[in-house]
mmCIF file of the C-alpha atoms, coordinates in Angstrom:
data_MODEL
# 
_entry.id   MODEL 
# 
loop_
_atom_site.group_PDB 
_atom_site.id 
_atom_site.type_symbol 
_atom_site.label_atom_id 
_atom_site.label_alt_id 
_atom_site.label_comp_id 
_atom_site.label_asym_id 
_atom_site.label_entity_id 
_atom_site.label_seq_id 
_atom_site.pdbx_PDB_ins_code 
_atom_site.Cartn_x 
_atom_site.Cartn_y 
_atom_site.Cartn_z 
_atom_site.occupancy 
_atom_site.B_iso_or_equiv 
_atom_site.pdbx_formal_charge 
_atom_site.auth_seq_id 
_atom_site.auth_comp_id 
_atom_site.auth_asym_id 
_atom_site.auth_atom_id 
_atom_site.pdbx_PDB_model_num 
ATOM 1  C CA . MET A 1 1  ? 135.354 -43.264 -3.557 1.00 0.00 ? 1  MET A CA 1 
ATOM 2  C CA . GLU A 1 2  ? 136.633 -39.840 -5.257 1.00 0.00 ? 2  GLU A CA 1 
ATOM 3  C CA . GLN A 1 3  ? 136.367 -37.005 -3.905 1.00 0.00 ? 3  GLN A CA 1 
ATOM 4  C CA . THR A 1 4  ? 135.417 -34.065 -6.185 1.00 0.00 ? 4  THR A CA 1 
ATOM 5  C CA . ALA A 1 5  ? 136.807 -30.542 -5.331 1.00 0.00 ? 5  ALA A CA 1 
ATOM 6  C CA . PHE A 1 6  ? 134.332 -27.851 -5.665 1.00 0.00 ? 6  PHE A CA 1 
ATOM 7  C CA . THR A 1 7  ? 134.239 -24.346 -6.478 1.00 0.00 ? 7  THR A CA 1 
ATOM 8  C CA . ARG A 1 8  ? 133.970 -21.263 -3.830 1.00 0.00 ? 8  ARG A CA 1 
ATOM 9  C CA . GLU A 1 9  ? 130.742 -20.125 -5.862 1.00 0.00 ? 9  GLU A CA 1 
ATOM 10 C CA . GLU A 1 10 ? 129.370 -23.727 -5.762 1.00 0.00 ? 10 GLU A CA 1 
ATOM 11 C CA . LEU A 1 11 ? 129.958 -23.837 -2.036 1.00 0.00 ? 11 LEU A CA 1 
ATOM 12 C CA . MET A 1 12 ? 128.173 -20.272 -1.898 1.00 0.00 ? 12 MET A CA 1 
ATOM 13 C CA . ARG A 1 13 ? 125.482 -21.457 -3.640 1.00 0.00 ? 13 ARG A CA 1 
ATOM 14 C CA . ARG A 1 14 ? 125.154 -24.087 -1.863 1.00 0.00 ? 14 ARG A CA 1 
ATOM 15 C CA . LEU A 1 15 ? 125.209 -22.717 1.319  1.00 0.00 ? 15 LEU A CA 1 
ATOM 16 C CA . GLU A 1 16 ? 122.537 -20.287 0.507  1.00 0.00 ? 16 GLU A CA 1 
ATOM 17 C CA . GLU A 1 17 ? 120.227 -22.824 -0.625 1.00 0.00 ? 17 GLU A CA 1 
ATOM 18 C CA . HIS A 1 18 ? 120.773 -24.144 2.496  1.00 0.00 ? 18 HIS A CA 1 
ATOM 19 C CA . ARG A 1 19 ? 120.048 -20.755 4.578  1.00 0.00 ? 19 ARG A CA 1 
ATOM 20 C CA . ARG A 1 20 ? 116.748 -20.547 2.279  1.00 0.00 ? 20 ARG A CA 1 
ATOM 21 C CA . LYS A 1 21 ? 115.532 -24.121 3.119  1.00 0.00 ? 21 LYS A CA 1 
ATOM 22 C CA . LYS A 1 22 ? 116.081 -23.559 6.902  1.00 0.00 ? 22 LYS A CA 1 
ATOM 23 C CA . LYS A 1 23 ? 114.618 -19.953 6.626  1.00 0.00 ? 23 LYS A CA 1 
ATOM 24 C CA . GLU A 1 24 ? 111.309 -21.678 4.716  1.00 0.00 ? 24 GLU A CA 1 
ATOM 25 C CA . VAL A 1 25 ? 111.143 -25.133 7.516  1.00 0.00 ? 25 VAL A CA 1 
ATOM 26 C CA . ILE A 1 26 ? 111.220 -22.271 10.720 1.00 0.00 ? 26 ILE A CA 1 
ATOM 27 C CA . ARG A 1 27 ? 108.400 -20.345 8.909  1.00 0.00 ? 27 ARG A CA 1 
ATOM 28 C CA . MET A 1 28 ? 106.442 -23.586 8.089  1.00 0.00 ? 28 MET A CA 1 
ATOM 29 C CA . MET A 1 29 ? 106.703 -24.542 11.933 1.00 0.00 ? 29 MET A CA 1 
ATOM 30 C CA . GLU A 1 30 ? 106.166 -21.058 13.448 1.00 0.00 ? 30 GLU A CA 1 
ATOM 31 C CA . ASP A 1 31 ? 102.876 -20.957 11.233 1.00 0.00 ? 31 ASP A CA 1 
ATOM 32 C CA . TYR A 1 32 ? 102.018 -24.666 12.796 1.00 0.00 ? 32 TYR A CA 1 
ATOM 33 C CA . LEU A 1 33 ? 103.066 -23.704 16.107 1.00 0.00 ? 33 LEU A CA 1 
ATOM 34 C CA . LYS A 1 34 ? 100.971 -20.774 16.033 1.00 0.00 ? 34 LYS A CA 1 
ATOM 35 C CA . GLU A 1 35 ? 97.845  -22.447 15.236 1.00 0.00 ? 35 GLU A CA 1 
ATOM 36 C CA . GLU A 1 36 ? 98.450  -25.307 17.695 1.00 0.00 ? 36 GLU A CA 1 
ATOM 37 C CA . CYS A 1 37 ? 98.894  -22.671 20.948 1.00 0.00 ? 37 CYS A CA 1 
ATOM 38 C CA . LYS A 1 38 ? 95.938  -20.894 19.866 1.00 0.00 ? 38 LYS A CA 1 
ATOM 39 C CA . LYS A 1 39 ? 94.310  -23.866 19.470 1.00 0.00 ? 39 LYS A CA 1 
ATOM 40 C CA . ARG A 1 40 ? 94.989  -24.909 23.059 1.00 0.00 ? 40 ARG A CA 1 
ATOM 41 C CA . THR A 1 41 ? 94.834  -21.720 24.852 1.00 0.00 ? 41 THR A CA 1 
ATOM 42 C CA . GLY A 1 42 ? 92.642  -19.181 22.262 1.00 0.00 ? 42 GLY A CA 1 
ATOM 43 C CA . ARG A 1 43 ? 95.668  -16.817 22.393 1.00 0.00 ? 43 ARG A CA 1 
ATOM 44 C CA . GLU A 1 44 ? 98.297  -15.633 20.311 1.00 0.00 ? 44 GLU A CA 1 
ATOM 45 C CA . PRO A 1 45 ? 101.791 -16.940 21.025 1.00 0.00 ? 45 PRO A CA 1 
ATOM 46 C CA . GLU A 1 46 ? 104.243 -13.650 21.897 1.00 0.00 ? 46 GLU A CA 1 
ATOM 47 C CA . SER A 1 47 ? 107.238 -14.957 20.660 1.00 0.00 ? 47 SER A CA 1 
ATOM 48 C CA . PHE A 1 48 ? 109.058 -18.237 19.312 1.00 0.00 ? 48 PHE A CA 1 
ATOM 49 C CA . GLU A 1 49 ? 112.446 -19.555 20.469 1.00 0.00 ? 49 GLU A CA 1 
ATOM 50 C CA . VAL A 1 50 ? 114.579 -21.257 17.269 1.00 0.00 ? 50 VAL A CA 1 
ATOM 51 C CA . TRP A 1 51 ? 117.908 -22.631 17.851 1.00 0.00 ? 51 TRP A CA 1 
# 
């Protein structure tokens, strides 16, 4: 199995892509949880905790 060396630019591009995807998933989860919480309690949630 061959290992390839990544350039700094390639690593930074991958890191930024990962961060962008993480933010998108967190936003989608937050929207879903807000909707579910409102259905159950009838109130908007005050906050969410994401690790």
